[in-house]
Structure formats: C-alpha cells, structure tokens
N, C-alpha and C positions, 0 to 999 in steps of 0.2 A: 686452119680456117677460122674466120671470125664470125660470130653470130651477130646479125644485124636485125634491127627493127625498122621497117619502112612505115612511117606514119603519113598517110595520104590526107590531103586537105580537101574538104568540101565534097566528099563522095557520099552517096546514098542519102542525099538531101537535094531538094530543089530539082528533082527529076534526073539527077546524074546518078545512075545505078552502076555499081561495080560489084558483080557477084564474086563471092569468095573463090570459087573454082577458076574463074577468069583471071582474077588477081594472081592466084598461085601460078597459073600458066604463064602470065607475063613475067613474073619474077624468075621462073625456070628458064624462060626464053633468053634471058641475059646471063644465064649461068648460075643462078641461085640454086642451092642444094638444101635438102631438108626443109622445104618450104612449109610453113604452117600459117594459115590465116587465123586471126583472133578477132572474134566478134564481127559484126557487120558494119563497122565504122571505118573501114579502110586501113587495116593493120596487117602487115605481113612480117613474119619472122623467117629468117633464112641464113644460110651459111655462104660465105664467099671469100675467095682469096684476093679479089680485086681491091685496088686502092679505093677508099671511099670517095676521093675527089673525082674518080672516074666512074664509080658505081652509081652515084646519085644522078648525074645527068643522063646516064644510060637508061636507068630505070624510068626517069621522067619522060624521056623520049619514047620508050617502049609503051608506057601508059598512054601518052598522047596519041601515038599511032593506033593503038588498039581501041581506045575508048573515045577518041575524037574530042578531047578537051585539053586545055592548057594545064597539064599536070604539074603539081608541085608537091614535094615530099620533104619531110625531115627524116634523115637517116641517122640512126643512133646505134652505137654498139650496145649489145644486150647488157654487158656489165655496167656501162655508164647509166643506162636506163634504170637498172636495179638500184644503183647508188642514188639516183634522183628520187626514186620512191622511198627509200630509207630516210632521206634527208628532209622529207616534207615537214615544215616547221610548225604547222598549226594543228589544232585538234583534228584527228582523222575522221572520226565518226561521231556524229551527234544528231539530234533531232531538228536542229535549227539552221544548219549550214551544209553546203556542198564543198568537198575538197577537189580542187582542180590543179592541173599542171599545164602551163602554156609553153609549148616548145617553139623555138625560133630558129630561123635559118642562120642567124648571126647574133653575136652579142650586141651589136649596134641596133639591130631591129628590136631586140628585147628592151634595151635601154631607152630607145625612142618611145616604145609603147608605154613603158613604166612612167616616163616623164609626161607623156600625154595624158595618162590616167590621173596622175597626181594623187593627192591625199583626199580621202573622202570618208564618210561615216558608215559606208556600206561594205566596201571591199577590204579584205586583208590581202596585202601583196608583199612578197619578198622575193628578191632576186636570188637565183641559184645558179649552179653550173649549167649553162645552156638553156635555162628555163626561167619562167616566172612561176612562183607558187602563188596560188590564188584560192581564197576562201570567200564564198558569198552566201547570202541567205537562201535557203531552200525556196524554190518557186520563183526566183528572180534572176536566174543565171543568164537571161537574155536582155535584161533591162537595167542592170547596174551600170555605174559609170565605167567600170572596167570592160564589161561586155560591149557597151556601145563603142568604146574606142577600138577594141579588138575586132569589131565587125566592119570597121572602116576599110575602104578599098586599099589604103596604104598598108594595112596589116594582113589582108586576106592572103596575099602570096608569100608572106614571111612568117606567119605563125599558125599553129594548129593546137587545139586544146583537147585534153583527155581528162576524164575524171580519175581520181587517184586509184579507184578499184581497177579500172582498165589498165593503168600504168603498172600496177602490181601483177595483173594477169600477163601483161606483155613481158614483164621481167622474168616470168617463169616459162615463157613460150619456147 
C-alpha cells in the first residue's frame, strides 16, 4: 500500500465547511485505509492500493457528492511530500517572512503561475518538483504579487497552498 496525502482546495473558508470526521468518512468510502485528517484545512492522509490516476478523480467525485461543491484536490505520495518539505530552499523560520509551498495539478499549471507572477521585490519564488516554493513577508500573504496571481480564477482549480509547518506535519502523518 502507498501512503497518500489529499490536499483539498478551498475548504473551511468562504462558508464551505468540511469537518474532519466527514472528510475521513469520504476517504474511507472510496477504500482509503488508515485515514488521518491533519488540521482543519482540508488534509487527509491515507493508504491505498489504487492507481493514483484512478484515485484522484474518485476522491474528487466522492467529495463533490458528499459536500455539494466542485471538489479539486492535489494527491501526493507521502514520501514525495516529505522530500518537498526537506527541499524548501529559503529560510524556514524567521520573524519577517512566511514559508509556503504551492502544490499544483500539473507542471504546466505551476510554470504558468510562475510566469504570470514574474519577478518582484516582495516574493521569493523557486520551482520545485511538483511545487512552487514561496516566501513572503509576514502579514502580506494575501496581497503580494504572487498571492494576487494565485487567487485568480485560472489558478483556483489548479493550485493549493500550505505553509511549510503544515507540509512538515503532513509528511509525518
């Protein structure tokens, strides 16, 4: 069995509530085993023998059916997620900036987002394996150039962001 992390996009914000117990039940309904939800931001760790190309749409469909929204997830193997956390290229903890990881549904989506963001004096960005590493000033994670691009409709269905501490917790789930 492979340990996976399902990272849900856009839950527990803007009135879209997904309780941890309900999320776990949905994952179990598609055959996920050893389900553990992590934090209240739409993260589920679970084991499965299913092919990821089959697992992702099955979980999205089950989420849509249960919660009534157009569900989109990033599905990552736990080992790959741990490697992403270890590879974070910027300062991890300091008093002036937040460390984030932007997960994408495809390399093309991430490359497009990176090109749209461009170079600026506020955000530090670097492309990684299946992710964009992002570091931005504390208190401005919703209004930097990168944040504004990632909030566009074009990227809402293809990217989801987690802070580095959450990624590290997920890697251990």
